Residue, then its C-alpha position, 0 to 999 in steps of 0.5 A: m920372610k920367616k914363617n910364623i913359628k907356633i908357640k908350644t905349651v908345656l903343662h905341668l901337673t903337680p900336687n903343690l908348689s912347696g919347697g924346692l920344687g916351687r922355686v924351680l917352677f917359678s924359675t921355669l915360668n920366669f925364664f921361658s916368659t921372659n926369654s925368646t923361646f918357643y915354649n909356654h908353660e902352664i901349671i895344674i895344681l892337684e891339691k884343692n884350695y892349695l894357693k888359698n891355704n899357702p898365701l906366701i906361695e900365692k904371692r910369689f906366683s901372683i905374676f903368673k896367676k893366669k898360668i896356674h890352675v887350681n880346683k879344676s875338674n877332671q874335664f878341664i884337666k883332660n881338655k888342657i892335656i888335649e890342648s897342650d903339646i907336652i905334659q910334665l908330671e912333677y913326680w915324687n911319692h904323693p898320694l894325689i900323684y898316684k891317684f892321678i896316674t892310676q885313676f885318670v884316663m889320660p888323653k893322647s899326649r907326650l909325657i915327660i915324668c920329672s923325678h924330684i927324688n933320688g929314689f933309693f929308699r921308701p917311701q920315696i922310691l922309683n917305681k917301675n910302673v911309673v917310668k914305664f908310663s912316661d916317654y921320658f923319665l927325667c931325673t934331677t940327680k945323676a945318683s938315680k942312674k945307679n938305681k937297680l931299675f935302670k941297671e937291670n932294665k935296658y928298656l927303662r934305661k932308654k927312657l932315663k934323662f937328666i936335668t940340672f935345675p939352675v940357681d936363681f942368681n937374682r934371688l942372691k944378687k950382690i950378696k956380701k958378707k956381713k959382720h955379726n956377733g959370734f960364729n954362725l952355723t947355718y942350716i936352711g931347709t926342711l925340718d922334718y926327720s924324713k929328710l933331716h938327720n935324726n940326731f941333728i940337735k945332738i950332733s949340733s950341740s956337740i960342736k965345740i966352737p967358742n961363741l957358736n950360733i946355730i941358726v935353723c931356718g925353715t919349717g916342717s912337721d917336726f918343727n915343734l919336736i926339734i925346738k923341744q929337743s933343743l931345750k935338753y941341750n945348750n938351747k942358747r946357741f940355737r936360733f930358730t927363725g921359722f920360714k924365711e922368703n929372703i934367705k939372702s939376709i941369713l947367708e950373708k951372716t953365715d960362716i959355715f953351712g951345715y947340711p946333715l940329712n939322714r942317709h935315707h933321705f929322698g932329696s935330689g937337686e938340693q937347691v938351697l945347698i947350691e945357693a949356699m955354694y953360690s954365696k961362697i960359703p963352705v958347705v959340710a954335708f954327709s956323704n949321701p947319694a945326692e950330695r955326692e953328685i953336687i959336692e967334690n969332697g975337699v974341693t967345693g965342700y966337704l962330705a962327712k962319712n959320719d957324725k963325728e967326722y961332720v963335727k970334726i970338719i966344722e970345728t976345723l974349718s972354724r979355725k981356718k979362715k983362709l981355708r973357708q974362703k978357698i972352699g967358698n970361692n971354689a964352690h961359687e965358681y962350680v955353681l957359675k959353671n954348672f947351674s946358670p939359668s941360660d945353660n940349664f934351661k937351654k938343656l930343658q928346651n932340648m929335652y922338649d925339642l926331643i920329645m916333640k919328635n914323638k907323636k901323642k899317644n894313649r897310655l895305660f898305667q900298668s899296676n900289678i896291684f890293681l889288676k890283682n885286686k880287680g873286682n875286690k869289693l873292699q875298694n880301699l883305694g887309699a891302701e891300693l895307692f900306698l901299696e902301688s907307691l911302694a912297689d916291690n918294697s911293700y912286702e909286709f903291707k901287701t901281705s896284710f892287705y891280701n890276707n883280708g883278715k882271714r887269719i892273724i899274722k903277728k909276724i907281719n904286723n910286728l914289721i908294720k908296727n916297727s916301720e921306719n921313721e920315713l913311714t911314720v912322719l906326717t907327710k912325704g909319701s908316709l902312711f899317715q899322709y895317705l891316711y890324711f887323704f883317704p881317712k875312711d880307708k880301713y887298711l890305712n887306719f888299721w896300719a896306722g893303729l898298729i904303728k901308733n900303739k907301738k910309737s905313741q909314747i915316744n912320738s910327740r909330733l902332734k899333741s893328739i898322737n896318743y893311746n886313744l888315737s891308736r884305738k881310734y885308728l883301729l876302731r875305725a878299721y874294724n867298724a868299716d869291716k866287722y867281719n875282719k878277724e884280724f882287726k877285731y883281734y887287735l882291737k880286743n887284745l890291745f885295748n880291752k885287757 
């Protein structure tokens, strides 16, 4: 007679269920609830009213309603952690993640931190303190093993594990090519220049293929900006569909899948790229770290070194139907072999079996920033979290913060004014996402004012981004700390001339 085997609980902590992460967690819940496994999965969402504000995602997860917890108190979360066998923190640079790991007193636990970023470029970098906080640091792309954290530190390297999340084959079940007018080049994904190539529209417009249709499927903070940019070119070839839950209908009419992400993008698993490969569509992408781990150049897809090569490959493929079929078939076989749900979730279960050998333990997040600033009466939590998220890559912001307005450092503030695009978008770990969650933080407002004063004339993501908004940021910072010489100087010299 077999002994009763206790079902163990894996508790996922995540700010939201958006994008590829949402699909991965849905597949995880679906697989482990319908297969004979020893692990039950539940999810705590850190963003307040998230499902209420995202009805499509709420509908998708409706069958798992009892397993998802939103708008819960710290005491509820603490009790859930105590009850659970394994905690899996879904990690990327998000203000609520850093607020949680630095401010929440974690009970004894077994902790897996699952990274959904490749971790090479700020603001989405891998943080040494985050890796140390975990029992195991689970990466969703093997590109991350090349990160200097793991190359230089044996202790951190021992924590490093890898997982490949599978494709939901049922989502693309019985997919078949369908006849359509013209030649369709498709992009499906985030419409946000923190991930998408900055010259996406210009590059796409330069492709010379007769009767070309460029189907752009998705949404994001740069959705309206991208549509506006398309009007400057041959906008008749662009077809913006917005978000599509059923991408099968799009893929069935796709001849080539174009995936031009910028070289500093944060992505890792790239689920939609793999879904296109499963659908026997030849993929053309750029030779970035995450894409190189998925595509074998010239065999299961193509990796372009630059804009011109990207265009040339697509134009060449458009003339060679048999080659497109060959590459598409190769890609399909590769995905079947490497991304099946049963194989990949078995590997994930092995990861759970491994950590179950560990005893639950207390843990304290070791932040040099919070330690150095302990007892500081300024209490700018948002700015401190932003600095922590950038770790060793926060030089200009850290210098500005610790200066405390004692002197005016034009050189440092010029660096902040000219921050890279990835720090100036509205989400994805940017300064402005931290400002959204901490609107009264004076240093976040000061830095935002510097950036918008520089970029207000060229940034059209929001109608409200203008000269007056820059002044508002700086004025809010100064009103919060009227003794700050630096805030006063910039407010006076930028706006009262």
